mmCIF file of the N, C-alpha and C atoms, coordinates in Angstrom:
data_MODEL
# 
_entry.id   MODEL 
# 
loop_
_atom_site.group_PDB 
_atom_site.id 
_atom_site.type_symbol 
_atom_site.label_atom_id 
_atom_site.label_alt_id 
_atom_site.label_comp_id 
_atom_site.label_asym_id 
_atom_site.label_entity_id 
_atom_site.label_seq_id 
_atom_site.pdbx_PDB_ins_code 
_atom_site.Cartn_x 
_atom_site.Cartn_y 
_atom_site.Cartn_z 
_atom_site.occupancy 
_atom_site.B_iso_or_equiv 
_atom_site.pdbx_formal_charge 
_atom_site.auth_seq_id 
_atom_site.auth_comp_id 
_atom_site.auth_asym_id 
_atom_site.auth_atom_id 
_atom_site.pdbx_PDB_model_num 
ATOM 1   N N  . MET A 1 1  ? 172.520 -63.317 141.655 1.00 0.00 ? 1  MET A N  1 
ATOM 2   C CA . MET A 1 1  ? 172.718 -62.765 142.388 1.00 0.00 ? 1  MET A CA 1 
ATOM 3   C C  . MET A 1 1  ? 171.868 -61.964 144.025 1.00 0.00 ? 1  MET A C  1 
ATOM 4   N N  . LYS A 1 2  ? 172.137 -62.093 144.658 1.00 0.00 ? 2  LYS A N  1 
ATOM 5   C CA . LYS A 1 2  ? 171.288 -61.318 145.955 1.00 0.00 ? 2  LYS A CA 1 
ATOM 6   C C  . LYS A 1 2  ? 171.254 -60.142 145.970 1.00 0.00 ? 2  LYS A C  1 
ATOM 7   N N  . LEU A 1 3  ? 169.975 -59.945 146.223 1.00 0.00 ? 3  LEU A N  1 
ATOM 8   C CA . LEU A 1 3  ? 169.795 -57.905 146.030 1.00 0.00 ? 3  LEU A CA 1 
ATOM 9   C C  . LEU A 1 3  ? 170.840 -57.854 147.641 1.00 0.00 ? 3  LEU A C  1 
ATOM 10  N N  . SER A 1 4  ? 171.492 -58.014 148.401 1.00 0.00 ? 4  SER A N  1 
ATOM 11  C CA . SER A 1 4  ? 171.691 -57.764 149.677 1.00 0.00 ? 4  SER A CA 1 
ATOM 12  C C  . SER A 1 4  ? 173.270 -57.008 149.261 1.00 0.00 ? 4  SER A C  1 
ATOM 13  N N  . TYR A 1 5  ? 173.607 -58.027 147.398 1.00 0.00 ? 5  TYR A N  1 
ATOM 14  C CA . TYR A 1 5  ? 175.248 -57.432 147.397 1.00 0.00 ? 5  TYR A CA 1 
ATOM 15  C C  . TYR A 1 5  ? 175.126 -55.863 147.108 1.00 0.00 ? 5  TYR A C  1 
ATOM 16  N N  . LEU A 1 6  ? 173.676 -55.559 146.326 1.00 0.00 ? 6  LEU A N  1 
ATOM 17  C CA . LEU A 1 6  ? 174.597 -54.069 146.065 1.00 0.00 ? 6  LEU A CA 1 
ATOM 18  C C  . LEU A 1 6  ? 173.779 -53.113 147.749 1.00 0.00 ? 6  LEU A C  1 
ATOM 19  N N  . VAL A 1 7  ? 174.050 -53.860 148.493 1.00 0.00 ? 7  VAL A N  1 
ATOM 20  C CA . VAL A 1 7  ? 174.141 -53.030 149.422 1.00 0.00 ? 7  VAL A CA 1 
ATOM 21  C C  . VAL A 1 7  ? 175.446 -52.574 150.038 1.00 0.00 ? 7  VAL A C  1 
ATOM 22  N N  . LYS A 1 8  ? 175.600 -54.099 150.682 1.00 0.00 ? 8  LYS A N  1 
ATOM 23  C CA . LYS A 1 8  ? 176.962 -54.651 151.430 1.00 0.00 ? 8  LYS A CA 1 
ATOM 24  C C  . LYS A 1 8  ? 178.321 -54.886 150.508 1.00 0.00 ? 8  LYS A C  1 
ATOM 25  N N  . GLY A 1 9  ? 178.176 -55.555 149.183 1.00 0.00 ? 9  GLY A N  1 
ATOM 26  C CA . GLY A 1 9  ? 178.900 -55.461 148.054 1.00 0.00 ? 9  GLY A CA 1 
ATOM 27  C C  . GLY A 1 9  ? 179.154 -57.025 147.944 1.00 0.00 ? 9  GLY A C  1 
ATOM 28  N N  . PHE A 1 10 ? 179.343 -57.766 147.132 1.00 0.00 ? 10 PHE A N  1 
ATOM 29  C CA . PHE A 1 10 ? 179.754 -58.768 147.884 1.00 0.00 ? 10 PHE A CA 1 
ATOM 30  C C  . PHE A 1 10 ? 180.562 -59.176 148.152 1.00 0.00 ? 10 PHE A C  1 
ATOM 31  N N  . PRO A 1 11 ? 180.715 -60.942 148.733 1.00 0.00 ? 11 PRO A N  1 
ATOM 32  C CA . PRO A 1 11 ? 181.117 -61.094 150.238 1.00 0.00 ? 11 PRO A CA 1 
ATOM 33  C C  . PRO A 1 11 ? 182.866 -61.111 149.809 1.00 0.00 ? 11 PRO A C  1 
ATOM 34  N N  . GLY A 1 12 ? 183.437 -60.637 150.389 1.00 0.00 ? 12 GLY A N  1 
ATOM 35  C CA . GLY A 1 12 ? 185.044 -60.285 150.835 1.00 0.00 ? 12 GLY A CA 1 
ATOM 36  C C  . GLY A 1 12 ? 185.384 -58.909 149.903 1.00 0.00 ? 12 GLY A C  1 
ATOM 37  N N  . HIS A 1 13 ? 185.444 -57.783 149.424 1.00 0.00 ? 13 HIS A N  1 
ATOM 38  C CA . HIS A 1 13 ? 184.574 -56.986 148.565 1.00 0.00 ? 13 HIS A CA 1 
ATOM 39  C C  . HIS A 1 13 ? 183.516 -56.276 148.686 1.00 0.00 ? 13 HIS A C  1 
ATOM 40  N N  . PRO A 1 14 ? 184.534 -54.517 149.862 1.00 0.00 ? 14 PRO A N  1 
ATOM 41  C CA . PRO A 1 14 ? 183.413 -53.743 150.523 1.00 0.00 ? 14 PRO A CA 1 
ATOM 42  C C  . PRO A 1 14 ? 183.212 -53.247 148.989 1.00 0.00 ? 14 PRO A C  1 
ATOM 43  N N  . LEU A 1 15 ? 182.091 -52.163 148.599 1.00 0.00 ? 15 LEU A N  1 
ATOM 44  C CA . LEU A 1 15 ? 181.016 -51.086 148.056 1.00 0.00 ? 15 LEU A CA 1 
ATOM 45  C C  . LEU A 1 15 ? 181.489 -49.611 148.485 1.00 0.00 ? 15 LEU A C  1 
ATOM 46  N N  . HIS A 1 16 ? 182.174 -50.054 148.649 1.00 0.00 ? 16 HIS A N  1 
ATOM 47  C CA . HIS A 1 16 ? 182.734 -48.772 149.643 1.00 0.00 ? 16 HIS A CA 1 
ATOM 48  C C  . HIS A 1 16 ? 184.368 -47.345 148.612 1.00 0.00 ? 16 HIS A C  1 
ATOM 49  N N  . PRO A 1 17 ? 184.523 -48.647 148.693 1.00 0.00 ? 17 PRO A N  1 
ATOM 50  C CA . PRO A 1 17 ? 186.124 -48.095 147.612 1.00 0.00 ? 17 PRO A CA 1 
ATOM 51  C C  . PRO A 1 17 ? 186.219 -47.404 146.418 1.00 0.00 ? 17 PRO A C  1 
ATOM 52  N N  . PRO A 1 18 ? 185.630 -47.962 146.091 1.00 0.00 ? 18 PRO A N  1 
ATOM 53  C CA . PRO A 1 18 ? 184.491 -47.470 143.883 1.00 0.00 ? 18 PRO A CA 1 
ATOM 54  C C  . PRO A 1 18 ? 184.146 -45.792 144.532 1.00 0.00 ? 18 PRO A C  1 
ATOM 55  N N  . LEU A 1 19 ? 183.577 -45.794 145.783 1.00 0.00 ? 19 LEU A N  1 
ATOM 56  C CA . LEU A 1 19 ? 182.631 -44.467 145.831 1.00 0.00 ? 19 LEU A CA 1 
ATOM 57  C C  . LEU A 1 19 ? 183.672 -44.018 145.905 1.00 0.00 ? 19 LEU A C  1 
ATOM 58  N N  . THR A 1 20 ? 184.467 -43.811 146.636 1.00 0.00 ? 20 THR A N  1 
ATOM 59  C CA . THR A 1 20 ? 185.109 -43.097 148.096 1.00 0.00 ? 20 THR A CA 1 
ATOM 60  C C  . THR A 1 20 ? 186.054 -43.008 146.357 1.00 0.00 ? 20 THR A C  1 
ATOM 61  N N  . ASP A 1 21 ? 187.007 -43.232 145.819 1.00 0.00 ? 21 ASP A N  1 
ATOM 62  C CA . ASP A 1 21 ? 187.783 -43.169 144.349 1.00 0.00 ? 21 ASP A CA 1 
ATOM 63  C C  . ASP A 1 21 ? 187.281 -42.419 143.525 1.00 0.00 ? 21 ASP A C  1 
ATOM 64  N N  . ALA A 1 22 ? 185.510 -42.225 143.546 1.00 0.00 ? 22 ALA A N  1 
ATOM 65  C CA . ALA A 1 22 ? 184.717 -41.111 142.765 1.00 0.00 ? 22 ALA A CA 1 
ATOM 66  C C  . ALA A 1 22 ? 184.786 -40.597 143.414 1.00 0.00 ? 22 ALA A C  1 
ATOM 67  N N  . THR A 1 23 ? 184.590 -39.668 144.734 1.00 0.00 ? 23 THR A N  1 
ATOM 68  C CA . THR A 1 23 ? 184.163 -38.632 144.455 1.00 0.00 ? 23 THR A CA 1 
ATOM 69  C C  . THR A 1 23 ? 184.995 -38.475 145.263 1.00 0.00 ? 23 THR A C  1 
ATOM 70  N N  . ILE A 1 24 ? 186.504 -38.538 144.671 1.00 0.00 ? 24 ILE A N  1 
ATOM 71  C CA . ILE A 1 24 ? 187.785 -37.808 145.178 1.00 0.00 ? 24 ILE A CA 1 
ATOM 72  C C  . ILE A 1 24 ? 188.728 -37.656 144.237 1.00 0.00 ? 24 ILE A C  1 
ATOM 73  N N  . GLY A 1 25 ? 188.266 -37.930 142.947 1.00 0.00 ? 25 GLY A N  1 
ATOM 74  C CA . GLY A 1 25 ? 188.571 -37.797 141.575 1.00 0.00 ? 25 GLY A CA 1 
ATOM 75  C C  . GLY A 1 25 ? 188.316 -36.612 140.744 1.00 0.00 ? 25 GLY A C  1 
ATOM 76  N N  . ALA A 1 26 ? 185.924 -36.678 141.281 1.00 0.00 ? 26 ALA A N  1 
ATOM 77  C CA . ALA A 1 26 ? 185.940 -35.464 141.310 1.00 0.00 ? 26 ALA A CA 1 
ATOM 78  C C  . ALA A 1 26 ? 185.781 -33.551 141.961 1.00 0.00 ? 26 ALA A C  1 
ATOM 79  N N  . TYR A 1 27 ? 186.553 -34.135 143.496 1.00 0.00 ? 27 TYR A N  1 
ATOM 80  C CA . TYR A 1 27 ? 187.124 -33.051 143.974 1.00 0.00 ? 27 TYR A CA 1 
ATOM 81  C C  . TYR A 1 27 ? 188.513 -32.548 143.172 1.00 0.00 ? 27 TYR A C  1 
ATOM 82  N N  . THR A 1 28 ? 189.117 -33.359 142.776 1.00 0.00 ? 28 THR A N  1 
ATOM 83  C CA . THR A 1 28 ? 191.107 -32.772 142.081 1.00 0.00 ? 28 THR A CA 1 
ATOM 84  C C  . THR A 1 28 ? 189.774 -32.111 140.302 1.00 0.00 ? 28 THR A C  1 
ATOM 85  N N  . VAL A 1 29 ? 188.886 -33.427 139.820 1.00 0.00 ? 29 VAL A N  1 
ATOM 86  C CA . VAL A 1 29 ? 189.110 -32.500 138.627 1.00 0.00 ? 29 VAL A CA 1 
ATOM 87  C C  . VAL A 1 29 ? 188.302 -30.948 139.147 1.00 0.00 ? 29 VAL A C  1 
ATOM 88  N N  . ALA A 1 30 ? 187.880 -30.926 140.169 1.00 0.00 ? 30 ALA A N  1 
ATOM 89  C CA . ALA A 1 30 ? 187.191 -30.075 140.539 1.00 0.00 ? 30 ALA A CA 1 
ATOM 90  C C  . ALA A 1 30 ? 188.371 -28.865 140.617 1.00 0.00 ? 30 ALA A C  1 
ATOM 91  N N  . ALA A 1 31 ? 189.311 -29.562 141.415 1.00 0.00 ? 31 ALA A N  1 
ATOM 92  C CA . ALA A 1 31 ? 190.072 -28.293 141.905 1.00 0.00 ? 31 ALA A CA 1 
ATOM 93  C C  . ALA A 1 31 ? 190.876 -27.714 140.557 1.00 0.00 ? 31 ALA A C  1 
ATOM 94  N N  . ALA A 1 32 ? 191.262 -28.743 139.627 1.00 0.00 ? 32 ALA A N  1 
ATOM 95  C CA . ALA A 1 32 ? 192.225 -28.054 138.611 1.00 0.00 ? 32 ALA A CA 1 
ATOM 96  C C  . ALA A 1 32 ? 190.888 -27.927 137.470 1.00 0.00 ? 32 ALA A C  1 
ATOM 97  N N  . LEU A 1 33 ? 190.142 -27.857 137.646 1.00 0.00 ? 33 LEU A N  1 
ATOM 98  C CA . LEU A 1 33 ? 189.081 -26.782 136.947 1.00 0.00 ? 33 LEU A CA 1 
ATOM 99  C C  . LEU A 1 33 ? 188.680 -25.340 137.488 1.00 0.00 ? 33 LEU A C  1 
ATOM 100 N N  . GLY A 1 34 ? 189.721 -25.004 138.714 1.00 0.00 ? 34 GLY A N  1 
ATOM 101 C CA . GLY A 1 34 ? 189.139 -24.012 139.173 1.00 0.00 ? 34 GLY A CA 1 
ATOM 102 C C  . GLY A 1 34 ? 190.261 -23.294 139.419 1.00 0.00 ? 34 GLY A C  1 
ATOM 103 N N  . VAL A 1 35 ? 191.559 -23.986 138.924 1.00 0.00 ? 35 VAL A N  1 
ATOM 104 C CA . VAL A 1 35 ? 192.771 -23.250 138.646 1.00 0.00 ? 35 VAL A CA 1 
ATOM 105 C C  . VAL A 1 35 ? 192.800 -22.690 137.815 1.00 0.00 ? 35 VAL A C  1 
ATOM 106 N N  . LEU A 1 36 ? 192.284 -24.532 137.096 1.00 0.00 ? 36 LEU A N  1 
ATOM 107 C CA . LEU A 1 36 ? 192.632 -23.044 135.206 1.00 0.00 ? 36 LEU A CA 1 
ATOM 108 C C  . LEU A 1 36 ? 191.707 -22.373 134.929 1.00 0.00 ? 36 LEU A C  1 
ATOM 109 N N  . SER A 1 37 ? 190.287 -22.445 135.591 1.00 0.00 ? 37 SER A N  1 
ATOM 110 C CA . SER A 1 37 ? 189.477 -20.857 135.016 1.00 0.00 ? 37 SER A CA 1 
ATOM 111 C C  . SER A 1 37 ? 190.052 -19.681 136.079 1.00 0.00 ? 37 SER A C  1 
ATOM 112 N N  . ALA A 1 38 ? 191.178 -19.430 136.847 1.00 0.00 ? 38 ALA A N  1 
ATOM 113 C CA . ALA A 1 38 ? 190.930 -18.633 137.932 1.00 0.00 ? 38 ALA A CA 1 
ATOM 114 C C  . ALA A 1 38 ? 192.614 -18.177 136.393 1.00 0.00 ? 38 ALA A C  1 
ATOM 115 N N  . LEU A 1 39 ? 193.092 -18.877 135.669 1.00 0.00 ? 39 LEU A N  1 
ATOM 116 C CA . LEU A 1 39 ? 194.133 -18.529 135.260 1.00 0.00 ? 39 LEU A CA 1 
ATOM 117 C C  . LEU A 1 39 ? 193.935 -18.303 134.092 1.00 0.00 ? 39 LEU A C  1 
ATOM 118 N N  . GLY A 1 40 ? 192.926 -18.032 133.345 1.00 0.00 ? 40 GLY A N  1 
ATOM 119 C CA . GLY A 1 40 ? 192.006 -18.185 132.416 1.00 0.00 ? 40 GLY A CA 1 
ATOM 120 C C  . GLY A 1 40 ? 192.377 -18.711 131.471 1.00 0.00 ? 40 GLY A C  1 
ATOM 121 N N  . VAL A 1 41 ? 192.587 -20.322 131.573 1.00 0.00 ? 41 VAL A N  1 
ATOM 122 C CA . VAL A 1 41 ? 192.362 -20.710 130.441 1.00 0.00 ? 41 VAL A CA 1 
ATOM 123 C C  . VAL A 1 41 ? 191.076 -22.042 129.673 1.00 0.00 ? 41 VAL A C  1 
ATOM 124 N N  . ALA A 1 42 ? 190.616 -22.121 131.568 1.00 0.00 ? 42 ALA A N  1 
ATOM 125 C CA . ALA A 1 42 ? 188.788 -22.318 131.281 1.00 0.00 ? 42 ALA A CA 1 
ATOM 126 C C  . ALA A 1 42 ? 188.074 -21.664 131.659 1.00 0.00 ? 42 ALA A C  1 
ATOM 127 N N  . GLU A 1 43 ? 187.256 -21.633 130.758 1.00 0.00 ? 43 GLU A N  1 
ATOM 128 C CA . GLU A 1 43 ? 185.607 -20.846 131.525 1.00 0.00 ? 43 GLU A CA 1 
ATOM 129 C C  . GLU A 1 43 ? 185.262 -21.566 132.561 1.00 0.00 ? 43 GLU A C  1 
ATOM 130 N N  . GLU A 1 44 ? 184.927 -19.962 133.019 1.00 0.00 ? 44 GLU A N  1 
ATOM 131 C CA . GLU A 1 44 ? 184.874 -19.860 134.400 1.00 0.00 ? 44 GLU A CA 1 
ATOM 132 C C  . GLU A 1 44 ? 183.751 -20.777 135.041 1.00 0.00 ? 44 GLU A C  1 
ATOM 133 N N  . ASN A 1 45 ? 182.897 -20.925 134.172 1.00 0.00 ? 45 ASN A N  1 
ATOM 134 C CA . ASN A 1 45 ? 181.491 -21.609 133.929 1.00 0.00 ? 45 ASN A CA 1 
ATOM 135 C C  . ASN A 1 45 ? 181.496 -23.502 134.694 1.00 0.00 ? 45 ASN A C  1 
ATOM 136 N N  . THR A 1 46 ? 182.521 -23.406 133.386 1.00 0.00 ? 46 THR A N  1 
ATOM 137 C CA . THR A 1 46 ? 182.984 -25.187 133.873 1.00 0.00 ? 46 THR A CA 1 
ATOM 138 C C  . THR A 1 46 ? 183.529 -24.815 135.106 1.00 0.00 ? 46 THR A C  1 
ATOM 139 N N  . ALA A 1 47 ? 184.004 -24.918 135.832 1.00 0.00 ? 47 ALA A N  1 
ATOM 140 C CA . ALA A 1 47 ? 184.872 -24.631 136.815 1.00 0.00 ? 47 ALA A CA 1 
ATOM 141 C C  . ALA A 1 47 ? 183.657 -25.005 138.233 1.00 0.00 ? 47 ALA A C  1 
ATOM 142 N N  . ALA A 1 48 ? 182.355 -23.679 137.942 1.00 0.00 ? 48 ALA A N  1 
ATOM 143 C CA . ALA A 1 48 ? 181.759 -23.733 139.018 1.00 0.00 ? 48 ALA A CA 1 
ATOM 144 C C  . ALA A 1 48 ? 181.260 -25.072 138.358 1.00 0.00 ? 48 ALA A C  1 
ATOM 145 N N  . GLY A 1 49 ? 180.475 -25.147 137.301 1.00 0.00 ? 49 GLY A N  1 
ATOM 146 C CA . GLY A 1 49 ? 179.461 -26.268 136.951 1.00 0.00 ? 49 GLY A CA 1 
ATOM 147 C C  . GLY A 1 49 ? 180.090 -28.092 137.877 1.00 0.00 ? 49 GLY A C  1 
ATOM 148 N N  . TRP A 1 50 ? 181.513 -28.003 137.556 1.00 0.00 ? 50 TRP A N  1 
ATOM 149 C CA . TRP A 1 50 ? 182.510 -28.991 138.695 1.00 0.00 ? 50 TRP A CA 1 
ATOM 150 C C  . TRP A 1 50 ? 182.004 -28.645 139.991 1.00 0.00 ? 50 TRP A C  1 
ATOM 151 N N  . TRP A 1 51 ? 181.780 -27.768 140.529 1.00 0.00 ? 51 TRP A N  1 
ATOM 152 C CA . TRP A 1 51 ? 181.840 -27.811 141.724 1.00 0.00 ? 51 TRP A CA 1 
ATOM 153 C C  . TRP A 1 51 ? 180.871 -27.948 142.983 1.00 0.00 ? 51 TRP A C  1 
ATOM 154 N N  . LEU A 1 52 ? 179.704 -27.212 141.839 1.00 0.00 ? 52 LEU A N  1 
ATOM 155 C CA . LEU A 1 52 ? 178.437 -27.705 141.956 1.00 0.00 ? 52 LEU A CA 1 
ATOM 156 C C  . LEU A 1 52 ? 177.847 -29.415 141.820 1.00 0.00 ? 52 LEU A C  1 
ATOM 157 N N  . ALA A 1 53 ? 178.718 -29.796 141.062 1.00 0.00 ? 53 ALA A N  1 
ATOM 158 C CA . ALA A 1 53 ? 178.103 -31.862 141.054 1.00 0.00 ? 53 ALA A CA 1 
ATOM 159 C C  . ALA A 1 53 ? 179.036 -31.757 141.895 1.00 0.00 ? 53 ALA A C  1 
# 
């Protein structure tokens, strides 16, 4: 395994799709927890922590 694979990804497979999926998933969870805290279902600190993450 070459060190450049960590930066560029494996040949034919770029690295960025998994990174963008993780980011989109984190924002989706944060939005869902924000809605739940507004409805009073989840604790307010939980949603605030997800927005900071």
